[in-house]
N, C-alpha and C positions, 0 to 999 in steps of 0.2 A: 504494500500500500504506500509506504513512503517513497518508493521508487517511482510509482505511477504519479504521485502528487508532485514529485520533483519535476518530471517532464511536463505535466500540465501547468505547473507554475512557471516553468521556463517559457512555455508558449503563451503565457498570460491568460490562460483559460480560467484558472482559479487563483485566489489569493488567500493569504492567511486570515485576512479580515473576513472574507466570505465564509471560510471554514469555521471561524470562531462564532460568527452570527448564527450558523446553522448547526451548532454543537448539540442542541437539545433534540433536533430531528435526527441527527446521526446516532445519538445514544438510543433513541427510540427504535430506529431501524436495526441497530446492532442487537438490542434486546429481543426484538422479534425474531431475527435470524438465529440468535442463540437459543431461544425457546423452541424453535422448529428443529434445530440440529441436535439439541440435547436429547440423549436417549431415554432419560427418565423425566418424571414430572417434578423433581426436586428443585426448589429455587436456588439452592446452593450450587448445584451443578450448572444451572443456567448462568449464574454469576461467574463461575469459573470459566465458562466458555466465553462470556462477554468481556471479561477483564483484559485479556490480551488484545482483543480488537479495539477496545477503548484506548488502551495504551498506544497501539499503533496509530490510531487517529490523532492522539495528542502529539506523537512524534512527527506525524505528517504536517500538523499545524506549524511545528517548529521548522521543518524543512521548507515549507512554503514561505515562512517568514524570512528565512535566510536567503532564499532565492529572490524574494521581493526586495530585501534590503540591498543585495548585491546589484540588482537591476537599477535601483534608485541611485546608488553610488556611481554606477557607470553612466547613467543618464545625466547626472549632475556634472560630471567631468567633461561632457561634450559641449 
């Protein structure tokens, strides 16, 4: 996921600001996917499936922010 976000942010398709604004919808989607993928009906297992995906989303926000700041530094030098 962070690699995909890197390339999308490099092409200026998404930004860290957009990802931060849509954080609640992303967590909802991640929770739904984790509930479907989880083999049991236990809430603890669902959270164990969702936690790495939420962490990857947070890392992706950081990657998009780094790409965006590098783009702004490069645009300011021109």
